[in-house]
N, C-alpha and C positions, 0 to 999 in steps of 0.2 A: 399754077395749083387752083388758083379762083377760080380760073376760065373752066378748067374737068370738073370743078366741085359744082358751079355752075351746071355744066352741061349733067353732073349727076342727078343733080335737084332737079331737070327737068327731065330727065328720064322717070327720074321718081316718079314725076306730075304723072307721063304716059303711061308706066306699070300700073300707077293705081285709078288711070281710069279704064283701063281693060279687066279689071276685077270682073271674077263671074258673083252668080245669084249667093256662092255660097259666102263671100267674100275675102276669097282667096287670090290673090294676084302675085307678081311677078317678085315678089318679095319672101316666098316660100323656097326656100332650094331643092331643086330636084335632081337626085343623081348627081350629074357632073357641073353644078351652080345652071340646070338648065332654070328658064323663068319661063309661066305663064306668056302667051301672048305669040310665041313664036320665035322668039329671042332666045338662043340658048342658051348663051352666056350673061346674061344681062342681069344679073344680081352680082356674080364677081365683077364685073365690070363698072358696077357702079362700087364693090367696096376697093377695086385697082383708082378709081378713078379718086374715091375720096379720100381713101388710105396710103395711098400712092405708089401704086403698084405690087402689092402685097395681097391682092384678092383673090386670085387663080389660087398661089398658094395655101391660101386659108381654106378655102373654097375643095380644091381637088384633095389635101392634106388630112384635113380632117374629117373627113366622110365614110373612114374605113368602120366605123359602131356604131350604135345607136349614140352613147354618149359623146363622141366626138359630133356626132349629127347637131345636138345640142346645143355642143362645145360651139360648132360653127356658125350655127344662128345667134347663141349668146354674141359672140364675139362683131358678127354683122350687127346687130340691132344697135347695139351700144355705140359699134361707131357710125350708125345710121343717126345715130339721137344727138350725139354731140357737134353734130353738123347741121341738122334740123332746128335745135332749139335755137340758133340763131336765125332762124327766120320763122319760126313761128305768127312775128307780126305783119309775115309777107300778105295773109289772106286767109279767107275761111278754109279753104280748100288746104292750103296748108296744115293749117293746124289741124285737120280732120287726118290728114294722111300723120301728121306729129301726134294726135292720141292713138289711131293703130297700130303704129310702129312701139308707141307707148303698153300698151295692151298687150302688144307681141310677146315686147322684151318683158316683162313680167310674168307673161305665161312659159317663156323660156325658160326663165331664170327657176322660176318653180319645177319642170319641168327636169333640169336641169339637177337641182336640187334633191329633189326624188331620185332620179337614174346616181347619183355620186351615193347617197343613204342607201340604194340599193346594194350598190357595189362595196363602201364601207361595211353592210351587214355581210356579205360573200367574204369581206377581208376578214371581218369579227372571226365567224363561223371557221373560217378556214383556220385562224388562228389558234383558235379551242382545239380545233384537230391536232393542227402541229404540237400545242402545249403539252395535247395527251399521249401524243406519240412521244414527245419529249420528255415524258415520266415516265413512260413503258422502259422507254433505252436509257434512262438513268437507274428504273430497279434493275432493269434486266445487266447493267454494270455492277450494281453493286452486287446482285446474285452472283456473277463471277469474278468477280472480288473476293468474296465468301470463300466459294467454292477454289480458288487460287491460294490463299491462306491457308484451306483446310489440303488441300495436297502440297504444300509448302511442308506441314505440321508432320504427316502422315510419318516418316522419317524417325522422328520423336516419340511421335506412339508407339510408333511399332520398338523401340529400343525401349521405352518406358515397359509395354506390355510384357518384353523378354526375361528385366528384369525382375517385374513380379513373380512372373511366373519362375522364375531362378529361383526366387526367395520362399517363394512356398517351394517350391522342392526339395529346397534346403530343410525349411520348418516341418518337411512331412518327415523328411528321413530323420533328422534331431529327435522326435517325436517317435518314430517306428523303434529308434535307437532304448529310447528313455523306457518303453514299452515292456522291452523283452526281457527275460528271467534271470537274473545272473546265479552262478553255479558257484558256491563255496565249499571249501573243504570243513566238514564237520563231526570228522572222526567216526563215523558211523561202518563205514567202508571198510578202513582199516584195522577195524575193532576185532575183525576177526585174529587177522595175524598174531595181533598183541594179546589173543586170550590164551596161547596156550607156546608162548615164548621159549622154553625149556624144551618142547618137541623138537621145534623149529629150528633150534639151535643147537641142538645135537645133528640131527640130519644134517645139515650142511655144516656144519661140524665136522662131522665125518667123512660127510664129502668130500670136503676142501681136503682134509689130512689123509684122506687115502690115496687121493690122487684120482686124477682123470681118468687113468686108467682101469683102477679097481672100481669104479661106477659108484655108485648110492651104497651103502649100508645100512638094511633093514635095523632101525631099532632095537627090536629084540632077538637077533643074531648076537 
């Protein structure tokens, strides 16, 4: 492991010497772990040597998105810093490399934090939207429940209305019966018959006495 780490440190120095005018070097992972200087798997090889064979997996699996891209650099530089800390006293060139790595570490950490904040902001916005939708669903469920209760109460309401109509009809019939005039016998109609009892008495009496075959006999006869 120590020999692999020493070889990795030596390769770091070579990559550091091959940096371009913009300060870019093989420490910047490009695509599938490609590094500057024509070494396709230089960085992933360094990580594999330092991290014990997990470099390719880190570099290949974690390059699918921008956030994973930063996370890949974050892990890579973190591991390199741990190893380079032990070699700070080996020379000025290593110290410069260490300072560069440390600067890149903080830069990537800041970028990663910003990306994480952006992702969390999107998650928060999605959560707010989800909460609003959930509130609408809850309101709809409450409305549906109220409608269901109303439908369940319809037979009772119909029965109550029928009872009220029957009561109103009965009350109207009673009022109509009370308003109709009552015809009672007051003696005025039959008083004419009582006015001449003798005449009627003789006529009827003679008729009965004479028999049905003779008919009525006039009073003057």
